[in-house]
C-alpha positions as CSV (number, residue, x, y, z in Angstrom):
1,M,-7.5,132.1,-28.2
2,S,-4.2,132.9,-25.4
3,D,-1.4,131.1,-25.2
4,T,-0.6,128.3,-22.6
5,T,2.0,127.2,-20.6
6,C,1.8,123.6,-21.5
7,G,2.5,121.1,-18.6
8,R,3.9,118.2,-21.2
9,C,6.1,120.1,-23.2
10,G,7.1,123.3,-20.6
11,Q,6.6,125.8,-23.8
12,T,4.2,128.6,-24.5
13,R,2.2,127.9,-27.0
14,A,-1.1,128.0,-28.8
15,G,-4.2,127.1,-26.5
16,F,-7.7,126.4,-27.3
17,E,-10.8,128.3,-27.3
18,K,-12.9,125.7,-26.2
19,P,-12.4,122.3,-24.6
20,P,-11.5,119.6,-27.4
21,F,-13.3,117.1,-24.9
22,P,-15.7,117.1,-22.4
23,G,-16.0,116.9,-18.8
24,A,-13.4,118.1,-15.9
25,I,-10.9,116.5,-18.0
26,G,-11.6,119.0,-21.3
27,Q,-11.3,122.0,-19.2
28,R,-8.2,120.4,-18.0
29,I,-7.0,120.3,-21.4
30,V,-8.2,124.0,-22.1
31,A,-5.6,125.3,-18.7
32,Q,-2.5,122.6,-19.1
33,V,-2.2,121.8,-22.6
34,C,-1.0,123.0,-25.8
35,Q,-2.3,122.3,-29.3
36,S,0.7,121.0,-30.5
37,C,1.0,118.3,-27.7
38,W,-2.7,117.8,-28.1
39,A,-2.4,117.2,-31.7
40,E,0.5,114.4,-31.0
41,W,-2.1,112.6,-28.8
42,L,-4.4,112.8,-31.6
43,K,-1.7,110.8,-33.6
44,Q,-1.4,108.3,-30.5
45,Q,-5.0,107.3,-30.0
46,T,-5.1,107.0,-33.8
47,M,-2.6,104.6,-33.6
48,L,-3.5,102.8,-29.9
49,I,-7.3,102.2,-31.9
50,N,-5.7,100.8,-35.1
51,H,-3.3,98.4,-33.9
52,Y,-5.6,97.6,-30.6
53,G,-8.7,97.0,-33.5
54,L,-10.3,99.6,-30.8
55,N,-14.7,100.1,-30.9
56,V,-14.5,103.4,-30.1
57,M,-18.9,102.8,-29.8
58,D,-17.5,100.2,-27.3
59,P,-17.5,101.9,-23.2
60,Q,-14.6,99.9,-21.8
61,A,-12.4,101.1,-25.3
62,R,-13.5,104.2,-24.6
63,N,-12.2,104.0,-21.0
64,F,-9.0,102.7,-22.1
65,L,-8.5,105.4,-24.3
66,T,-9.2,108.3,-21.2
67,R,-6.7,106.5,-18.7
68,N,-4.1,106.5,-21.8
69,M,-5.1,110.0,-23.2
70,Q,-4.2,111.0,-19.2
71,A,-1.3,109.3,-18.9
72,F,0.0,110.8,-22.3
73,L,-0.9,114.5,-21.6
74,F,-0.7,114.8,-17.7
75,K,1.4,112.1,-16.7
76,A,-1.0,110.5,-14.8
77,G,-0.8,106.6,-14.4
78,E,0.7,104.4,-17.2
79,G,0.4,104.7,-20.5
80,E,0.1,101.8,-22.9
81,D,3.0,101.2,-25.1
82,V,2.7,99.9,-28.4
83,D,3.6,96.4,-28.5
84,T,3.3,94.8,-31.3
85,T,3.3,91.2,-30.0
86,K,-0.4,92.1,-28.4
87,K,-1.7,93.4,-31.8
88,G,-5.9,93.0,-31.9
89,T,-5.8,92.6,-27.9
90,I,-6.1,94.4,-25.1
91,N,-6.3,93.8,-21.2
92,W,-8.7,95.7,-19.6
């Protein structure tokens, strides 16, 4: 396992041996994200799933999570802030 200079936190930390996510996004994570920031994303993802009551088998929910992951890790686009007034609902 090699160290990675993380594009999210700017620090040089432990990277990945293999992609934690499939496809081109997974390769980008290996190249640009440290394990610490990935762990932070997993906590955020769990919070989004629980807060909005997402079914991860639903393609729309997966797209929602992928968009939020890219915003969180790469600062690309807008991420979803958890708004407690929207609990159990989601705008696609």
